[in-house]
C-alpha positions in Angstrom: -53.7 -135.9 23.8 -52.3 -134.6 20.5 -50.9 -131.2 19.7 -54.2 -130.0 18.3 -55.9 -130.3 21.7 -53.0 -128.4 23.4 -53.3 -125.7 20.8 -57.1 -125.6 21.3 -56.6 -125.3 25.1 -54.1 -122.4 24.7 -56.5 -120.6 22.4 -59.4 -121.0 24.9 -57.2 -119.6 27.7 -56.1 -116.7 25.7 -59.8 -116.0 24.8 -60.5 -115.3 28.5 -57.6 -112.9 28.8 -59.8 -109.7 28.7 -62.4 -111.1 31.0 -61.0 -109.1 33.9 -60.2 -112.1 36.1 -56.8 -113.4 37.1 -54.9 -115.8 34.9 -55.6 -118.6 37.3 -59.4 -117.8 37.2 -59.2 -117.8 33.4 -57.6 -121.2 33.4 -60.4 -122.5 35.6 -63.1 -121.4 33.2 -62.4 -123.8 30.3 -65.0 -126.4 29.3 -63.6 -129.7 30.4 -62.5 -128.8 34.0 -65.1 -130.5 36.1 -62.4 -132.6 37.7 -60.2 -129.6 38.0 -62.9 -127.6 39.9 -62.9 -130.4 42.6 -59.2 -129.9 43.2 -56.9 -127.5 41.6 -53.9 -129.8 42.2 -55.6 -132.6 40.2 -56.3 -130.0 37.4 -52.7 -129.0 36.6 -51.4 -132.5 37.4 -53.6 -134.0 34.7 -52.4 -131.4 32.2 -48.7 -131.7 33.0 -46.5 -133.5 30.4 -44.2 -136.1 31.9 -40.6 -136.2 30.8 -40.1 -138.6 27.9 -43.8 -138.2 26.8 -43.3 -135.2 24.6 -43.6 -137.3 21.4 -46.8 -138.9 22.6 -48.2 -135.4 23.1 -47.0 -134.4 19.7 -44.9 -131.6 21.1 -41.2 -130.7 20.9 -39.3 -131.0 24.1 -38.9 -127.2 24.6 -42.6 -126.7 24.0 -43.5 -129.3 26.6 -41.1 -127.7 29.1 -42.6 -124.2 28.5 -46.1 -125.7 28.9 -45.2 -127.2 32.3 -43.4 -124.1 33.4 -46.4 -121.9 32.7 -48.7 -124.3 34.6 -46.5 -124.4 37.6 -46.3 -120.6 37.7 -50.1 -120.2 37.3 -51.0 -122.7 40.1 -48.0 -122.0 42.3 -49.1 -122.0 46.0 -45.9 -120.3 47.2 -45.7 -116.6 46.2 -42.0 -116.6 45.3 -42.7 -119.2 42.5 -45.4 -117.0 40.9 -44.6 -114.8 38.0 -46.0 -111.5 36.8 -49.3 -112.1 35.0 -48.3 -109.9 32.0 -45.2 -112.0 31.6 -47.2 -115.3 31.7 -49.8 -114.1 29.2 -47.0 -113.1 26.9 -45.3 -116.5 27.2 -48.6 -118.2 26.7 -49.1 -116.1 23.5 -45.7 -117.0 22.1 -46.2 -120.7 22.9 -49.5 -120.6 21.0 -47.7 -119.0 18.1 -45.1 -121.7 18.0 -47.9 -124.3 17.8 -49.6 -122.5 15.0 -46.3 -122.1 13.1 -45.7 -125.8 13.2 -49.3 -126.7 12.3 -49.1 -124.5 9.3 -45.9 -126.0 8.0 -46.5 -127.2 4.5 -45.6 -130.8 3.9 -46.0 -132.0 0.4 -44.9 -135.1 -1.4 -42.8 -134.2 -4.4 -43.2 -136.0 -7.7 -40.3 -138.2 -8.8 -40.4 -139.0 -12.6 -41.1 -142.5 -13.7 -38.4 -143.8 -16.0 -40.1 -144.2 -19.4 -39.3 -147.0 -21.7 -38.0 -145.7 -25.0 -40.0 -148.3 -26.9 -43.5 -149.5 -26.5 -44.8 -152.3 -24.3 -45.9 -155.5 -26.1 -48.6 -158.0 -25.0 -49.5 -156.5 -21.6 -52.8 -154.8 -22.3 -54.7 -157.2 -20.2 -52.4 -156.7 -17.2 -52.7 -152.9 -17.5 -56.5 -153.1 -17.5 -56.5 -155.4 -14.5 -54.2 -153.1 -12.5 -56.6 -150.2 -13.2 -59.6 -152.3 -12.2 -57.9 -153.5 -9.0 -57.2 -149.9 -7.9 -60.9 -149.2 -8.1 -61.4 -151.8 -5.3 -58.2 -151.5 -3.2 -55.3 -149.1 -2.6 -52.4 -151.4 -3.2 -51.4 -153.8 -6.1 -48.5 -156.2 -6.1 -47.0 -157.2 -9.4 -44.9 -160.3 -9.0 -43.0 -162.8 -11.1 -39.5 -164.0 -12.0 -36.7 -161.6 -12.7 -36.6 -159.9 -16.1 -40.2 -160.9 -17.0 -41.4 -157.3 -17.4 -42.8 -156.3 -14.0 -41.1 -152.9 -13.9 -42.0 -152.2 -17.5 -45.7 -152.8 -16.8 -45.6 -150.5 -13.7 -43.9 -147.7 -15.7 -46.4 -147.9 -18.6 -49.3 -148.0 -16.1 -47.9 -144.7 -14.6 -47.5 -143.2 -18.1 -51.0 -144.3 -19.3 -53.0 -143.6 -16.1 -50.8 -140.7 -14.7 -53.5 -138.2 -15.6 -55.7 -139.6 -12.8 -53.2 -138.6 -10.2 -52.0 -135.3 -8.8 -48.6 -136.8 -7.6 -46.7 -139.8 -9.0 -43.6 -141.0 -7.2 -41.3 -143.7 -8.6 -38.9 -145.3 -6.0 -36.5 -148.2 -6.8 -35.9 -150.3 -3.7 -32.3 -151.3 -2.9 -33.1 -152.8 0.5 -36.2 -152.9 2.8 -39.0 -150.5 3.2 -37.4 -148.7 6.2 -34.4 -147.8 4.2 -36.6 -146.7 1.3 -38.8 -144.4 3.3 -35.9 -143.0 5.2 -34.3 -142.0 1.9 -35.4 -138.4 1.1 -34.0 -138.6 -2.4 -36.5 -141.4 -3.3 -39.5 -140.4 -1.2 -39.1 -136.6 -1.0 -41.4 -134.7 1.3 -41.0 -130.9 1.4 -40.0 -129.6 4.9 -38.8 -133.1 6.0 -35.2 -134.3 6.1 -33.6 -137.2 7.9 -30.8 -135.9 10.1 -28.8 -138.9 11.5 -27.7 -137.3 14.7 -29.2 -136.5 18.1 -32.1 -138.0 19.9 -34.2 -138.4 16.8 -31.3 -139.5 14.6 -32.8 -143.0 14.4 -34.2 -144.3 11.2 -37.0 -146.0 13.0 -38.3 -142.8 14.6 -37.9 -140.8 11.4 -39.7 -143.4 9.2 -42.7 -143.6 11.6 -42.9 -139.8 11.6 -42.7 -139.7 7.8 -45.4 -142.3 7.4 -47.6 -140.3 9.8 -47.1 -137.2 7.6 -47.8 -139.2 4.4 -51.0 -140.5 5.9 -52.2 -136.9 6.3 -51.0 -135.5 2.9 -51.8 -138.3 0.5 -55.0 -139.8 -0.9 -56.2 -141.8 -3.9 -54.9 -139.0 -6.2 -51.4 -140.1 -5.2 -49.5 -143.0 -6.8 -46.3 -144.4 -5.3 -44.5 -147.0 -7.3 -42.1 -149.2 -5.2 -40.0 -151.0 -7.7 -37.9 -154.1 -7.0 -39.0 -154.9 -3.4 -37.2 -158.2 -3.1 -37.4 -159.2 0.6 -39.0 -162.3 1.9 -40.6 -160.3 4.8 -40.8 -156.8 6.0 -42.0 -155.7 9.4 -42.9 -152.2 8.1 -45.3 -153.6 5.4 -48.5 -153.3 7.4 -47.8 -149.6 8.3 -47.0 -148.8 4.6 -50.2 -150.4 3.4 -52.2 -148.1 5.8 -51.3 -145.2 3.5 -54.4 -143.8 1.8 -52.7 -143.5 -1.6 -52.3 -146.0 -4.4 -49.3 -148.2 -4.0 -47.9 -150.3 -6.9 -45.2 -152.8 -5.9 -43.0 -154.8 -8.2 -41.4 -157.8 -6.6 -40.0 -161.3 -7.2 -41.5 -162.3 -3.9 -44.9 -163.9 -3.9 -47.1 -161.4 -2.0 -48.5 -164.3 0.0 -45.4 -163.8 2.1 -46.9 -160.4 3.1 -50.3 -161.9 3.7 -51.6 -160.4 0.4 -52.5 -161.4 -3.1 -51.2 -159.8 -6.3 -51.1 -159.9 -10.1 -48.6 -162.3 -11.5 -46.7 -161.1 -14.5 -46.1 -164.2 -16.6 -44.1 -165.0 -19.6 -45.5 -163.9 -23.0 -47.2 -166.9 -24.6 -48.4 -165.4 -27.9 -45.8 -166.0 -30.7 -46.9 -162.9 -32.6 -46.4 -160.7 -29.5 -42.9 -162.2 -28.9 -42.1 -161.5 -32.6 -43.3 -157.9 -32.2 -41.1 -157.5 -29.1 -38.1 -158.8 -30.9 -38.8 -156.4 -33.8 -38.8 -153.4 -31.4 -35.2 -154.0 -30.5 -33.9 -155.6 -33.7 -35.7 -153.9 -36.5 -37.9 -155.2 -39.3 -38.1 -159.0 -39.5 -38.6 -160.3 -43.0 -41.6 -162.5 -43.8 -39.4 -165.5 -44.6 -37.5 -165.1 -41.3 -40.5 -165.1 -39.0 -40.6 -168.9 -38.6 -36.9 -169.0 -37.7 -37.2 -166.2 -35.2 -40.3 -167.8 -33.5 -38.4 -171.0 -33.2 -35.4 -169.2 -31.6 -37.7 -167.4 -29.2 -39.4 -170.6 -28.0 -36.1 -171.5 -26.3 -36.6 -168.5 -23.9 -40.0 -169.6 -22.8 -41.5 -166.1 -23.3 -38.9 -164.4 -21.0 -39.0 -160.8 -22.2 -35.5 -159.7 -21.0 -33.8 -162.5 -23.0 -35.8 -161.7 -26.1 -34.7 -158.1 -25.9 -31.0 -159.2 -25.3 -31.1 -161.5 -28.3 -32.6 -158.8 -30.5 -30.0 -156.3 -29.3 -27.2 -158.8 -29.9 -28.3 -159.5 -33.5 -28.7 -155.7 -34.2 -25.2 -154.9 -32.9 -23.5 -157.8 -34.6 -25.6 -157.2 -37.8 -26.6 -160.9 -37.8 -29.9 -161.9 -39.5 -31.8 -164.0 -37.1 -32.4 -166.6 -39.8 -28.6 -167.2 -39.9 -28.3 -168.1 -36.2 -27.5 -171.7 -35.5 -30.4 -173.5 -33.7 -27.8 -175.9 -32.4 -26.3 -173.4 -29.9 -26.5 -175.3 -26.7 -26.7 -172.3 -24.3 -28.5 -169.5 -26.0 -28.4 -167.3 -22.8 -24.6 -167.5 -22.6 -24.5 -166.7 -26.4 -26.6 -163.6 -26.1 -24.6 -162.2 -23.2 -21.2 -163.1 -24.7 -19.5 -160.9 -22.0 -16.0 -162.4 -22.5 -16.0 -161.4 -26.2 -16.8 -157.8 -25.5 -14.1 -155.1 -26.0 -12.1 -154.3 -22.9 -13.6 -150.8 -22.5 -17.1 -152.2 -22.6 -16.2 -154.8 -20.0 -14.9 -152.0 -17.8 -18.1 -150.0 -18.1 -20.1 -153.1 -17.1 -17.9 -153.7 -14.1 -18.3 -150.1 -12.9 -22.1 -150.3 -13.5 -22.2 -153.5 -11.4 -21.0 -151.4 -8.4 -24.2 -149.3 -8.5 -27.3 -149.9 -6.5 -30.5 -150.9 -8.4 -31.5 -147.2 -8.6 -28.4 -146.6 -10.7 -26.5 -143.3 -11.2 -26.9 -140.2 -13.3 -25.0 -140.7 -16.6 -22.9 -137.6 -16.4 -21.7 -138.6 -12.9 -21.0 -142.2 -14.0 -18.9 -141.1 -16.9 -17.0 -138.7 -14.7 -16.2 -141.4 -12.1 -15.3 -143.8 -15.0 -12.6 -141.2 -15.9 -13.1 -141.0 -19.6 -15.7 -139.0 -21.4 -15.1 -141.1 -24.5 -16.6 -144.1 -22.7 -20.0 -142.6 -23.6 -19.6 -144.5 -26.9 -19.2 -147.8 -25.1 -22.2 -146.9 -22.9 -24.4 -146.3 -25.9 -23.2 -149.6 -27.5 -24.1 -151.5 -24.4 -27.4 -149.8 -24.2 -28.2 -150.9 -27.8 -27.3 -154.4 -26.8 -29.8 -154.2 -23.9 -27.1 -154.7 -21.2 -27.4 -151.2 -19.8 -30.6 -149.2 -19.4 -31.1 -145.4 -19.6 -33.3 -143.0 -21.5 -31.0 -141.3 -24.0 -33.4 -138.4 -24.6 -34.2 -137.6 -21.0 -31.5 -135.5 -19.2 -30.7 -136.7 -15.6 -32.1 -140.2 -16.2 -30.1 -142.7 -14.2 -28.0 -145.4 -15.9 -29.0 -148.8 -14.4 -28.1 -152.4 -14.7 -30.8 -155.0 -14.6 -30.2 -157.4 -11.6 -30.0 -160.4 -13.9 -27.4 -158.6 -16.0 -25.5 -157.6 -12.9 -25.4 -161.2 -11.7 -24.0 -162.3 -15.0 -21.3 -159.6 -14.9 -20.4 -160.6 -11.3 -20.1 -164.3 -12.3 -18.4 -163.9 -15.7 -16.3 -160.7 -15.5 -15.9 -160.6 -11.7 -16.2 -157.6 -9.4 -12.9 -156.9 -7.5 -10.7 -154.1 -6.3 -8.1 -154.2 -9.2 -10.8 -154.2 -11.8 -12.8 -151.3 -10.3 -10.1 -149.4 -8.5 -10.1 -146.2 -10.6 -13.9 -145.9 -10.4 -13.9 -146.4 -6.6 -10.9 -144.0 -6.1 -12.6 -141.2 -8.0 -15.8 -141.8 -6.0 -13.9 -141.6 -2.6 -12.2 -138.5 -3.8 -15.6 -136.8 -4.0 -16.2 -137.9 -0.4 -13.5 -135.6 0.9 -14.9 -132.9 3.1 -17.9 -135.1 3.9 -18.2 -133.9 7.5 -18.9 -130.3 6.2 -21.4 -131.3 3.6 -25.1 -130.6 4.0 -27.3 -133.6 5.1 -29.0 -133.6 1.7 -25.6 -133.8 -0.1 -24.4 -136.6 2.3 -27.5 -138.7 1.7 -26.8 -138.8 -2.1 -23.8 -141.0 -1.4 -25.6 -143.4 0.9 -26.7 -146.1 -1.6 -23.4 -146.1 -3.4 -21.4 -146.6 -0.2 -23.5 -149.5 0.9 -23.4 -151.2 -2.5 -19.6 -150.9 -2.8 -19.0 -152.3 0.7 -21.3 -155.1 -0.2 -19.7 -155.9 -3.6 -16.0 -155.4 -2.8 -14.2 -157.6 -0.3 -12.9 -155.6 2.7 -10.4 -158.4 3.4 -8.2 -157.3 0.5 -6.1 -154.9 2.5 -4.2 -153.6 -0.5 -7.2 -151.3 -1.0 -8.0 -150.6 2.7 -7.9 -146.8 2.7 -11.2 -146.4 0.7 -12.8 -148.9 3.0 -11.7 -146.9 6.0 -13.2 -143.8 4.5 -16.6 -145.4 3.5 -17.1 -147.3 6.8 -16.3 -144.2 8.8 -19.2 -142.3 7.1 -21.9 -144.9 7.8 -22.8 -143.5 11.3 -23.0 -140.0 9.8 -25.6 -141.4 7.4 -27.6 -142.9 10.3 -26.7 -146.4 9.2 -25.9 -147.5 12.8 -26.4 -151.2 12.1 -24.1 -151.3 9.1 -21.7 -149.0 10.9 -21.2 -151.5 13.7 -21.1 -154.4 11.4 -18.5 -153.1 8.9 -16.3 -151.3 11.4 -16.0 -154.3 13.7 -15.3 -156.5 10.8 -12.7 -154.1 9.6 -11.0 -154.2 13.0 -10.9 -158.0 13.0 -9.3 -157.9 9.5 -6.7 -155.4 10.6 -6.0 -157.4 13.8 -5.5 -160.6 11.8 -3.5 -159.1 8.9 -1.4 -156.3 10.6 -1.5 -157.4 14.2 -1.2 -155.1 17.2 0.3 -152.5 17.6 -0.3 -151.1 14.1 -1.7 -147.8 12.8 -4.5 -149.5 10.8 -5.6 -151.6 13.8 -5.7 -148.5 15.9 -7.6 -146.6 13.3 -10.2 -149.4 13.0 -10.7 -149.5 16.7 -11.1 -145.8 16.8 -13.9 -145.9 14.2 -15.8 -148.6 16.2 -15.4 -146.4 19.3 -16.7 -143.4 17.4 -19.8 -145.3 16.3 -20.8 -146.2 19.8 -19.9 -142.8 21.3 -22.0 -141.0 18.8 -24.8 -143.4 19.5 -24.5 -142.3 23.1 -23.7 -145.9 24.3 -20.6 -144.9 26.2 -20.3 -148.2 28.1 -19.7 -149.8 24.7 -17.5 -147.0 23.3 -15.1 -146.9 26.3 -13.4 -150.3 25.8 -12.8 -149.4 22.2 -11.1 -146.2 23.1 -8.8 -148.2 25.2 -8.1 -150.7 22.4 -7.4 -147.7 20.1 -4.6 -146.3 22.4 -3.2 -149.8 23.1 -2.9 -150.5 19.4 -1.0 -147.2 18.8 0.9 -146.7 22.1 3.9 -148.9 21.4 4.6 -147.9 17.8 8.2 -146.7 17.3 7.3 -143.9 14.8 4.1 -142.2 16.0 2.4 -139.5 14.0 1.9 -136.5 16.5 -1.7 -135.8 15.2 -2.8 -139.4 15.8 -0.8 -139.9 19.0 -2.4 -136.9 20.6 -5.9 -137.7 19.2 -5.9 -141.2 20.5 -4.4 -140.1 23.8 -7.1 -137.4 24.1 -9.9 -139.9 23.3 -8.4 -142.4 25.8 -9.7 -140.1 28.6 -13.2 -141.3 27.8 -12.3 -144.8 28.9 -11.2 -143.4 32.3 -14.2 -141.2 32.6 -16.3 -144.3 32.1 -14.4 -146.0 34.9 -14.7 -142.9 37.2 -10.9 -142.4 37.2 -10.8 -138.7 36.6 -7.2 -138.1 37.5 -6.1 -140.5 34.7 -8.5 -138.9 32.3 -7.0 -135.4 33.0 -3.5 -136.9 32.5 -4.5 -138.1 29.1 -5.8 -134.7 28.1 -2.7 -132.9 29.4 -0.4 -135.3 27.5 -2.4 -134.7 24.3 -2.1 -131.0 24.8 1.7 -131.4 25.3 2.0 -133.4 22.0 0.0 -130.9 20.0 1.8 -127.8 21.4 5.2 -129.3 20.5 4.1 -130.2 17.0 2.5 -126.8 16.5 5.8 -125.0 17.0 6.2 -125.0 13.2 3.9 -123.0 10.9 2.8 -126.1 9.2 1.9 -127.8 12.5 0.0 -124.8 13.7 -2.0 -124.7 10.4 -2.9 -128.4 10.5 -3.3 -129.2 14.2 -4.9 -126.1 15.6 -8.4 -127.6 15.3 -7.4 -130.8 17.0 -6.0 -128.9 20.0 -9.2 -126.8 20.3 -11.2 -130.0 20.5 -8.8 -131.2 23.3 -9.6 -128.0 25.2 -13.4 -128.6 24.7 -13.0 -132.1 26.0 -11.0 -130.9 29.0 -13.6 -128.3 29.7 -16.4 -130.9 29.8 -14.4 -133.2 32.0 -14.1 -130.5 34.5 -17.8 -129.6 34.3 -18.6 -133.2 34.9 -16.6 -133.0 38.2 -18.2 -129.6 39.2 -14.7 -128.0 38.9 -16.1 -124.9 37.3 -13.1 -122.5 37.8 -10.8 -125.1 36.1 -13.4 -125.5 33.4 -13.4 -121.8 32.8 -9.6 -121.8 32.3 -9.8 -124.5 29.7 -12.7 -122.9 28.0 -10.8 -119.6 27.7 -7.8 -121.4 26.2 -10.0 -122.9 23.6 -11.7 -119.6 22.8 -8.4 -117.7 22.4 -6.9 -120.4 20.1 -10.2 -120.5 18.1 -9.8 -116.8 17.5 -6.2 -116.9 16.4 -6.6 -120.1 14.4 -9.8 -118.8 12.7 -11.8 -121.9 13.7 -15.1 -122.6 12.1 -18.4 -121.6 13.6 -19.5 -125.1 14.7 -16.6 -125.4 17.1 -17.2 -121.9 18.4 -20.8 -122.9 19.1 -19.4 -125.7 21.4 -17.0 -123.3 23.1 -19.6 -120.6 23.8 -22.1 -123.2 25.1 -19.5 -124.6 27.5 -18.7 -121.1 28.7 -22.4 -120.5 29.2 -22.8 -123.7 31.3 -19.7 -122.7 33.4 -21.0 -119.2 34.1 -24.4 -120.6 35.0 -22.9 -122.7 37.7 -20.7 -119.8 38.9 -23.9 -117.7 39.3 -23.0 -115.0 36.8 -26.4 -114.3 35.1 -25.0 -111.6 32.7 -22.2 -113.8 31.3 -24.4 -116.9 31.2 -26.9 -115.1 28.9 -24.2 -113.5 26.8 -22.5 -116.8 26.0 -25.8 -118.8 25.6 -26.9 -116.2 23.1 -23.6 -116.4 21.2 -23.8 -120.2 21.2 -27.3 -120.1 19.8 -26.3 -117.7 17.1 -23.3 -119.9 16.0 -25.4 -123.1 16.2 -28.1 -121.6 13.9 -25.5 -120.6 11.4 -23.3 -123.7 11.3 -25.3 -126.7 12.7 -28.2 -128.3 10.9 -31.6 -128.3 12.7 -31.9 -131.4 14.8 -28.2 -131.8 15.3 -27.6 -133.1 18.9 -25.3 -130.2 19.9 -27.6 -127.6 18.3 -30.6 -129.0 20.3 -28.7 -128.9 23.5 -27.6 -125.3 22.8 -31.1 -124.2 22.0 -32.5 -125.8 25.2 -29.8 -124.0 27.2 -30.8 -120.7 25.6 -34.4 -121.2 26.6 -33.4 -122.1 30.1 -31.3 -119.0 30.5 -34.4 -116.8 29.8 -35.8 -117.7 33.2 -32.6 -118.2 35.0 -32.4 -117.1 38.6 -29.1 -117.8 40.4 -30.6 -118.2 43.8 -33.4 -120.6 42.7 -30.9 -122.5 40.6 -28.5 -123.0 43.5 -31.3 -124.1 45.8 -32.4 -126.6 43.2 -28.8 -127.9 42.9 -28.5 -128.3 46.7 -31.9 -130.0 46.8 -30.8 -132.6 44.1 -27.5 -133.2 45.9 -29.4 -133.8 49.2 -31.6 -136.4 47.4 -28.5 -138.2 46.1 -26.9 -138.2 49.6 
């Protein structure tokens, strides 16, 4: 049963409110309650939402909990579990309002401009007409063919020519598979939706399924989505994407037969006059007496449009008349690239551009990372040669490198750390403070991080610091698979090159542990926390910050083993190290936040052991230090939440509500919606609204009795 049915049921119940009957009688008057009239117990059991089935019902967890709580109160057989009817009606009204608020949320697919070719398209009128005709009979069209043959150009011109038929046009270049593409809110932007890679729903799979469900509701045949460069042999999300009611235009080098579909093959240009026209677009006027020579030259490319454009750009830049080219050149493709003969600055621009994903990078950003504004001259020259693509007249247009050109750059010029160091260094400088960035800002870096890790060898340990930084950010981007892959590989590299003990080996182990811990797979994280400490413990010159941090995290290994005394010993030792290092003003300024986190960790260890008085002491320590150290709001949210949990178990209703309210306030200010800690804090706040110390303690005793 979906949310709409729950909402309809709530409205029906509220409609009987003024009938004069009790709330229970009102609930029994709804239309589909024949089974319910036979037995009231069957009635409310049917309508209860089982734990874990909130998504199936289309409700948030807190909505499902409130729904069940109201049902229990209405049909409670024991008087002490019943609630005042006015309170129940008010709660029912608020729950209905929360449903309406969500139902009215405006989801809208935002347009993403299609990169427009600066010059016209030659010889593809038949293909454009066939695409338009195919869309009359079906919702999706695959354009396929060899690389550089003109598939993307055809798709772009189709959008330009037929765009008036659509309300929304979205262009999305594909750097991986469909799951990565639809999870990327920069490429497929839906208003009021954002992927948050933390918490229960911080999984790409869940988010993509949810996003596709929304797109099925908000798109139709007046929407065009162009998915450019889908070059995977198979994709398990394809069938779901093809269920979208909008028009989908794919470009791919993969024959769509692999997806169980047919498509339109974009073939080489066969007409000599059309090839001559294409050459003229990029070279300039071809004299009448030169036409025969040009046609003979172009025959050697078999109608491959990219190579025709490259040859035209080469001749224009070198001011060579095509009639003067030697037909005896053995490798015309190598001749037109001529990468080794380019000036050094142009080579550097190409190397930097080869580090970008297929979607490219905004020109202004690219020039800033390249470190020299004067390089714009080299960029323009490479664009005129056809080696780099961007629309000079359109602000914000990304600079891109065709995959065939990128492959040539990789093979001839080579992509390595020494050659690309300055570009990567400036890029990683912009990653500083990543933890405090908004999710939207973080996601802008995702494609670049993945591409750089793919292109540059992490085995070259001379440049290992940027690798550490980029691999550590992968889990924050929700790239769990890549996070495990790259961080475990980095650990093996450090172990082989530096050995153990070594600071880099410990750091790599700690990053692996962090990935598993934040994925809530503690049985996998615990051994890595142990490896972290063992790789650092025996170093002669330990850095206090890292020594205490790794010692503090080592407690998680003992918690996993159930050895709480050893866990507490780790935390006490970490506290001792921090306090000693913080005796100086510099130490206090730089390490205060780390010590606060140690107190938070100690508080939670005590809560886990039901040592609530001890937990209260550690919580107070953290709160006092946070006040004097001027710690940020996110950490205060954690501290207030822990205090609320402690006072709940100690039976102090007033303080429980006070700290739960403070935690909620801090979470709303400093944690993004959907963040795991924020979700937990918000659930605690809802629970405290109906908190009764006597009932709560009885429930605890009951659970303990079951365990025994």
